[in-house]
N, C-alpha and C positions, 0 to 999 in steps of 0.2 A: 504494500500500500504506500502511495506517495501522498504527502500532505504539503501544500505550499502556503506559507503565511506571507501575505503581501503587506508592504508598507508598515513594517514594525520599527519602532524607535528603539533600537537595540542597546541595552546595557548588559555587557557580557560577563562580568559587571563593568568592564571598561566601556565607556560610551563609544558606539560605532556609528551612530546616526541612523538614518532611514535605510533599512535593508529588507530584502526578502529572505526567508528561511525555508529551505527545502529539507523535508524529512522523508526518509525511507525506512519503513518499519519502525524501529525504536531509536534510530540514530539521526543526528543532524548531518546532512551530506553536503550542504552548501549554504553560505551566508554571503550575499552580495546584493547590490542595488539592481533592480529591474531584471530579475532572473527570467529567462525564457527557457521553459522546460519542455522537452519533447521525449517522451518515453512510451514504450509499447504497453502501457498500463494505465489504469484509472488514476487521475490526479484530483484530489479534493483541494479546493482553493478557498482560503479565508482571508478577507481583507481586514487588517487590523486598524486601518485609518490613522496611522501615526501614533498609536498608543504606546506607552512605555512597556517594553517587553524585556523580561529579566529571567535569569535561571529560576526554576522551581525551587521553593524553599526546602531546606533540609532541617527537620526537627529531630534532634538526637536524644530527646528525653520525653517519652510518652508512655503512659500506663495502658498499653494496648488491650490488656485483658481486664482492665479496671484497677482502681486503687482504693484507698480508704480502708475501712474495716476496723480502724482504731477505736471507734465508738461503739463497737458491737457489730454483729453480723448484718444488721439492717443498714449499716452505713457503707457497705461495699458498693462501689460504683460499677456500672455495666461496662461491657466491652466497647471499644471504639468502633464507630461506623465510618466507613471509608469516605462517605460523602462529606462528613464534617472536616476531614483533612483537606479535601479538594476545595471546599468553600474558603478555606484559609490560605490557599495557594501552596499547600504542603504536598510535594510529590515524592519525597523520600522521608522515611520515618524509622526511628529506632525505638524498640520497646524494651521495658525493664520492669522488674518487680519493685515494690516499695516495702513498707513495714511488714506486710502480711505475706509470709512465705508458708503459712499453714493451710490456708484455703486457696491460695494461688500457687501455681506450679510452673516450673520451667518448661515442662512438656506442653502445657496449655499455651504458654507464651510462644513457643516454637510453632505450634499449630496455627495460632492467630497470625503470626508473621507470614507463614506460607499462604494462608487464606487471603491476606491483603495483596500478596504478589499475584495470586490468581485473579483477584478482582481488578487489578490494573495499575497498582502503584509499586514503588520500590520500598522494600522493608527488610530490616535486620533486627537483631535483638542482642541484649547483653545477658549473659548468665549471671547467677548470684543474686544478691539482694542485701538486706540489712544484716542478715545472719552471717556469722562466722562460726563453724565452717559453712562455706557458701553452698546454697542449694544448687544442684547441677542436674543434668539429664544423664550423663554418662558415668557420674560418680567422681569426676575430676574436672577442675576448671580448664586446665590445658587441653584435655581431650575434647571438651565441649567446643572450645575455640577452634581446635584443629579439625575436627571431623564433622561438625554441624555447619553446613554451608552458610546458614543465615546468622550464625553466632560470630560477632566481631569483637567481643571483649567481655569485661566483667563490671558488675555494679557492686558497690559496697557503701558503707556509711560510717562516718566518724563524727565526733563532737556533738552527739545527740543522745538523749536519754533512752531512745528507742533502738539504738545500735547495739551491737554485741560487745561494745567497749574493747575493741581489739587492741592487743599490744602492738608495739612497733614490729616485733618479730612476726606476728600473725599477718599484719598488713603487708609486710615485705614479702612473705611467702605467697600470699594469694596474688599479689601484683606480679610477682615473678612468674607464676604459673600462667597467667593471662598473657604476659609478654612472650614467653617461650612458645605458647600455643599459636600466637600471632606470627612469630618468626617462622614456625614450622609450616604454616598454612598460607603464608603470604598476605596476612591481614595485619591490621594495626595492633590488635590485642589491647586496645585502650582500656583504662580503668576509670569509669565514671564514679566519682566520689560525692555522695550526698553529704553536704555540710549542714549540721544542725545549729541550734541556738547556743550550744555549749561554749564555754569560754576558751576551750582548747583551740578553736578555729583551725588553722592550718598546721598546728604543731605536730601531729602525728605524721603528716606528709613531709614536713621539713626534716623530721628525724629520719625518715626513710631515705630521702635523697642525700642527706649528709652522712649517713652511716653505711650506705650500700652503693652499688654501682647502677641501680635502676635510674634511668634518666628522668628528669623532671617532666619531659614531654609525654611520658607514658600516662599521666593522670589528666583527667578532665574534672576538676572540682566544680560543683554546681551549687546553685542557690546563693551565690556570693553577694547578692543585693538584699538579703533578708534582714540585715541590720548593719548599722554604721561601722561597728568595730570589725565586722567580717569583710566589708567592702574595703576598708583601709588595709587589712591583712592581704586581701586579694591583689591589691595594687602591688604590694611588695613581692608577692609570689610571682606575678606576671613579669615584673621587672627582672626577676631572676631567670626568666625564660619559660615560665609555666603557663599553661592554658587556664583561662577562667571562663565560666559559663553563667550567664544571667538568666533568670527565670522571668519570662514575660508576664506571667500571672501575678507576680508580686507588684502591686501598685498602691500599697497602703502608704501614701505620702500626704501629709506628715504622719509619722508613726512613732510611738514611744521608743522603739528600739532603733529608729532611724532607717527603716526599710525604704527603699527608693525604687521608682520606676526604672525599668531596664534602660529606656532611652536616656533618662537623666543620668543614670550610673555610667553608661558607656561614654557619654559625652564628657563626664567628669574624669574618667580614666584616661581618655585620649588627651584631654587638656593637661593632665598631670604626668604625661610622658609614657603611658603604657602603650606598647606597640599594638597596632590594630590587629595584626595576625595572631595575637594571643587570645582574642576575644570571640566568643560565640554566644548565641542566645537561643533558648529552647522554651517550650510551652509548659512542661510538666503536666501536659494535658491529660484529662480523664481522671485526675485525682479528685478526692472529695474536698469541698471547701465549706467551712462553717459559715452560716449566714447570721449576722447579728442585728438586733434592733438598735435604736438610737441610744438606749441605756446600756448597751454592751451585753445584752442577754442573747444567747444563741436561740434562734427561732426556727432553724432548719438547716438542711444541707443542700449545697449546690454541687454540680459537677464542673470541674475546671475545663474550660473550652479552649479553642484554638484561635479564636478571633483576636486574641492578644498579640499573636505573632505579626500579622500585617499591621495591626494598630501601632505597635512599637516601632516597626519600620517607618511608618508614616510620621510618627512623632520624631524619629531621628532626623528626618528630612525637614519637616515643617516647623517643629518646635526647637530641636537642638541645632538646626541649621547646618547639618552635615551634608556634604555632597552625596549624590545617589550611589556612586561606587563604594564609598566608605560605609554608607548605611546598609548596603547589601552584603558586605563582606561577612558579618557575623552570622548570616543565615544562608550563605552560599559557599564561597570558596574556603572560608575558615573551617566550618564543620566538616566539609569534604576532606580537608587535610587531616583534621584531628581523628576522624573516623576511618581513615585509610581508603577513602573513596575518590580521591582527587584525580585519578586517572580517567574517570568517566562521569563524574558528577560535579556540580557547583559552578559550571561555566556554560555559556552558549558558544560552542566551538565545534568546528567540523570534526566528526568522529566521536563526539560526546553524546551521552544519552539525551534524547529529545524530551526533556522536562522543562516546561516553559510556563511562565506566569505573565499575564498581561493585566495591567492596571488601568482603571478608568481615571478621569481627571481629578477625582477626589482621593486618589491613592488607595482605593479599595480593590480587591481582586475582581476582575471582570471575566477573564477567560483563563483556562488552564489546559495545557497539553501534558499528559502524563504518559511516559514511555511511548511517545509518538502518536498517541491517540487523543482526540478531543474529549476532555473530561468535563469541561464547563465552557460554554461559549455565550458571551453576552449575559452573564450571570444565570444562564439556564444550565442547570447541572445535568449532564448526560450520563455520567458514571455513577452507578448506584450499587450498593452491596445487595446481597440476596435478600436481606431482611429489612431493608430500608423502605419507607413509604415513598 
């Protein structure tokens, strides 16, 4: 199948101006002005009318099979519907477990990842969770990363009362297993590290990189904008060459602990000398969110959505006044590198996967091409999961 996108204002994320994009099956095969295509096959043509066209977003932190559960069985959130990802411009996603590794399992996470691939988007997952020893499918972290095609690394948690309170030795051992599994199978073997509210902040990770040979880039610490002290520690970590990941669902500003919006936090980090390529942002989507009334009483539970991802991109451009390529980096080329996907994801480039997001004039998702196929055109969603209305 050939798909021709005409008159796209391409940010690859480098600005390329008005171009046409030719797609064959799942790959971009040409980007140039005024393409004239003659092939012995059907060509579907879509005129984008000069709209901003960027790489599809990469969300590296999603509770694909649901999150929550910390308030009892009734607080467990449902699985992700593929349409919710598409509506947010997300074409590549990585799933993981949260606190609950009793009623949620790696086998189910693997199955959901495969289901999303069948439904039409790109998906991977991290083995492990908050627990140490880490829950796995094969019985070993390294073997999960090595032998499960969709497994690209490990998830763990530190500085949180819900974590397993891992020692530096335990944290070193599991990170090493993920790293070696990645080396064996040609994957990144990255370790996503949930950072909680504890005062330890990055201390366990600092001990690992100072006491062992594990490189700082092996880790992707996340939720770094949840409080002021953690954000300050994240800047120092990033200036040492470490990755830092911001959670777009954190927007409680002002907040007693100093939590800040992702866009505000990223702009601050860049102004303070943090290198752009150290920064990513993810949704933490499908986790449970407590809903409070004006007096601070919890009145219910909500499910964390994905609309915060394009919203924070728009705020980086319109509020923080970053240029478009800079604002795109934390959700395109940077996560592609951190997750080991940079050879085929994160850019609009010949030979790369045809994952494309088109914005309207208000910087909200208008159209999405996922793996070379129209998934949403003119805000009309074409891609639906089996159980979506």
